[in-house]
C-alpha positions, 0 to 999 in steps of 0.5 A: 587324771594322771595315772601312775603305772596304770594301777591307780590315779594320783588324785583318787581318794579311798574312804575307809570309815574315818580315814581319807587316803589316796589310792597311791598311799593305800598301794604303798601301805599294802605293799608293806603289809600295813593294815590301815583298815584297822586304824580308826583315825589318821593319827593311829595310822601315822603311829603304825607307819612310824613303828614300821619305819623304826622296826624294819630294815628297808632299802633307801627307796622303800624308806623314802616312799613310806616316809613320803606317805607318812608326811602326806598323811600327816599334812592332810591330818593337820589341815583337815582335822586340827582346830586352828 
């Protein structure tokens, strides 16, 4: 597997009850003190991320990084948990 900054593997997922997020996403969420452990599903995590993006002033890089995490989680939520 590819490693990013030798801190986490790109394709590694962590499973936290109902949440399936990557180590990279967990790293970014922890960096912004977003407690994903308190969320019961990906939708509530997405709501928490959006609230954070709308509440705090972030640099462009920070905003883009967190927005990308939100988009990735949203896509995973759609493909894994939405009835089609």
